[in-house]
Each structure stands twice: as C-alpha cells, then as structure tokens.
N, C-alpha and C positions, 0 to 999 in steps of 0.2 A: 291700796291699803284695805285691809279687811275691816269689817264693822267692829270687830273686837279691838283693833288698834285705834279706832276712832272714839271709843268710849271715854267719857269724861273721867278725870282722875279726882283726887281729893278736893281741890279748890273748886272745881266746876260743880261737883256734887254738893258740896257744902253751900255754895252760893245759890244753887237751885233750891235746896232745902230751906234756907233762910228766906229767900224771896217768896217761895211757895207759902210758907207760914204767914208772911206779911200780907200777901194777897188774900189768903183765906181769912185772916184776921180782919182785914178791912172789909171784906164781903160780909162777914157775919156780924160785925160791930155797927155798921152804918144804919140799917133800916129799922123801921117799926114794922114788924111782920104782921100782915093780914093775909088772908087766903088769896084775894085777887093779886096782891103785890107779889106774894110767893109764886103764884102761877106765872106772872109775867117774868120774874127773875128766872124761874125754871125754863120758861120758853126761850129766853136768850141763851141759857146754858145749852139746851138741846139743839137750838139752831146752830150754835158754834160747833157742837159735836157733829151734827149732820154735815155741815160744811167741810170740816176737816176729815170726816169719814169719806166723803165723796172725793176730796182731794187725794187722800191716801189710796183709794181704790183706783183713781185715774193714774196716779203715779205708778202703782203696781202694774198697770196695763202698759204703761209707756217705758218700763224699765227703771223707774225711780229717778229719772233725771230731768231737771229743769235748769234753765240758766240761773246762775246765782242771784242776780238782781230780782228775778221773778219769784224765786223761792223765798228770798228774804222778805219781799213785799207780802207774799201770801201768808208767810208764817207770822210775821210781826204786824203787818199792816192791818189785816182784817180784825184781829182781836183788839188791837190798839184803837182802831177807828170805832169799833163798837163801844169800847170803854169811854172814849172821848164824847161820842155822840149820845151815849146813854147816861152821861153824868147828870147829877141834879140840874134841872133847868136846861138840859141838853136837847138835842134834836129829836130823840126818840123817848117816848114815855114821859119824861119830865121830872120824875121823882128818884132817879138814880137806878132804876131797874136794870138798864142796859149795862151800866158800870158794874153793878154787883154781880149780875149773871156772868159777864166776861171775866171779872176778877176771880169769881169762884172757879170758872173753867181753867183759867191760867194758873191759879193757885194749886188746884188739885193736880193739874198736869205737871207743874214744877215738882211737887212732892213725889209723884209717881216717877218722873224722869230721874230724880235724885236716887230713889230707891232702886230703880231698874238700871241705872247708869246708861240711859239712852243718849246717843250722840245727837247733835243738832238742836233744833228748836223743840221746846217742850210741848207745843200744841199738838204735835203728832203722836204723843205718848198714848193717850186714850184710844185714838184710832188704831194704833199698833196693837194694843191689847185686844181690841175687838176683831181686827182683821188678821191677826197672827203674823204680821210682817211690818217691820219698822221702815218707814221712808224718811230718812233724815233730811230736813230742809235746813238751809243755813239760817242762822239766828244772829241778829245784830250784836248781841251781848255774848252769848255762849260759844258761838263758833270760834271767834278769835281767842277767847279765854281758853277753850279746850285745846286749840292748836298751840298756843303759847305754853301751856302746861305740858303738852306732849313733847314739844321741842326741848324744854328745860329738863324733863325726865330723861329724854334720849341723850342729851349732852352730858348729863350726870351719870349715865350708864345704869340707870335704875330700871329701865323698861324690861 
C-alpha cells in the first residue's frame, strides 16, 4: 500500500482534530503560568520533540520499519508515560508541568496530523515536518480506526 492509500479519511481526521483541540485546551487551561513553570513545560515539550525527532531519524535510516508492538509502545507509551508521571503530584516536577508539556505536544501534533492527513500516530507529525519524511508508527486508537474507515470506503466503492 502506498502512503497515500494509508491517509486517514473523514472520521480519522475529525477525531484527530477534536482530540487535538481537547488536549491543547487542557494544556492551556490548567496552569497558573509563571516564567519558571513555563520553562519547565517548554522543556518537556522540547524533550518529547527531540525524542520523536531521534526516533524519526533512526526509522529513516532503518527503512521506517519496527515491529508493530514496539512502534505502538514508542508512539503511545512514551508521551502517555510523561503525561501520567508529570501529572499534578506525579513523579516528575509535581505541579503538572510534565502533563501540560506532553498534552501540548500531543494536542499540537493531533491538529497538524488532521490538517496534513498523516497516517499512523500523531506524535510523528512534528518530526515529519522537520525531517521532510513521515514515518508512520502504529497507534492504539488511530491505526484501527483508519483501517476500518479504509475498508468501509473500499467496500462501498468510494476509494
């Protein structure tokens, strides 16, 4: 299958748009912003971006293939773990900086993925913009949804 045939259709793009707005809304609504707080939130955002940039670069050197379980863990697990560990009273920082930085990264990535119709997990959208090549990792939510929508469109002769 070509990357064009893997692109999400209407439902997948709409869900990415709605969830992206929700994540960004949560990230922007929660904190009382001070400069040190904003710097810690920005540091989490940048750390996730660097992690996924490195992952995208490694994937581009390896031909873009990982076992699905590993790709799913890396795409969903890392950002999810940072959100959980960085929640208020969590393991890192303690005032929610990790959650907000990760939510901002995921939210912005979801909005960009909806706009660009990137297949796979949204966390690879920002690295794709910077590296010029998209490496689609499987996503627990969007990969099955995109496949279902593709199959329904194909059966209906819409493709």
